[in-house]
Phi, psi and omega in degrees: 000132182269140177279144180291144180172200179287141176283168180296325179292321180293323178294317179296320178293322178294319178294315179296321178294319180291323176294318177297321178295315179296319179294319181291323176293317180296318179292321178295318179292324179292321176292320180295315182284349175289326182258338178244126182285159181294324179294322178292322179294318178294317179295320178295321178295317179295321177297316180296320178294321178296318178295317178296322178295320178291327176296318180291317183290329182253029186295317183259006187287307183216136183253026178239175190288344186292341180281339184295321175299324177293316180297324183274331184263337183295320178281352185296314180298321180293317181290323177293323177295317178295321176299318179295315180298314180293328177291329176296326179277357176088017178274000000 
């Protein structure tokens, strides 16, 4: 008597699907990193995290548009500095 569960075909399809998913992610990242350097990607990520942190930290401070230039420009020097440092190391 066989126990209920996934059939052999379903297991093979799940394995093939996961391999296909990993290959498509890997190929997409390799194409993306061919045109975008790793240092630029890291700097962009740090900038986005900095902007989100400033949005959270200054959420109740001012409800008008004048706070947005501060939110957008304050993380810029740190991310550009990190991009420059990583470019020196060849990333």
